[in-house]
C-alpha positions in Angstrom: 0.2 0.0 0.2 1.7 3.1 -0.8 0.9 6.4 1.3 0.2 9.9 0.1 3.4 11.8 0.1 2.2 14.2 3.2 1.8 10.7 5.4 4.9 9.8 4.4 6.6 12.5 5.4 4.9 12.4 9.0 5.5 9.0 9.5 9.3 9.3 8.5 9.2 12.0 11.1 7.6 10.4 14.0 10.2 7.4 13.3 12.9 9.8 13.7 11.0 11.1 16.8 10.8 7.4 18.3 14.2 6.9 17.8 15.3 9.8 19.4 13.3 9.2 22.6 14.8 5.6 22.7 18.3 6.5 22.4 18.5 10.3 24.0 16.7 10.2 27.2 18.2 13.4 28.4 16.4 15.4 25.6 13.3 17.0 26.4 10.2 16.3 24.6 9.4 19.9 23.0 13.6 19.8 21.7 12.6 16.3 19.9 9.8 17.6 18.2 11.4 20.4 17.1 14.3 18.7 15.9 11.7 16.5 13.8 10.3 19.0 12.4 7.0 19.6 14.3 6.2 23.2 15.6 3.6 22.3 18.0 4.5 19.8 20.7 1.2 18.9 21.6 0.0 18.2 17.9 3.3 16.2 17.7 2.1 14.4 21.0 -1.1 13.7 19.5 0.2 12.0 16.1 2.6 10.1 17.7 0.2 8.5 20.4 -2.0 7.5 17.2 1.3 6.2 15.5 2.9 4.4 18.2 0.1 3.5 20.4 1.2 5.5 23.6 2.3 9.1 24.4 5.9 10.1 23.7 6.7 10.3 27.6 5.5 6.8 28.0 7.3 5.7 25.0 10.7 7.4 26.7 9.8 6.1 30.1 9.7 2.4 28.7 13.5 2.6 27.9 14.4 4.1 31.3 
């Protein structure tokens, strides 16, 4: 199944964010969101939860 370009880009950003949350626990959430191309941390959190199934904080804490 092929994704529309916009959704593909969002998925790539979310995968990058997931990797950063797992490997760089000292970074704050707003910093990760910004580095992954999201201007609004609340929008990022909603998309992340929809994509991964847990909030960015829950995801981050699962690796600590």
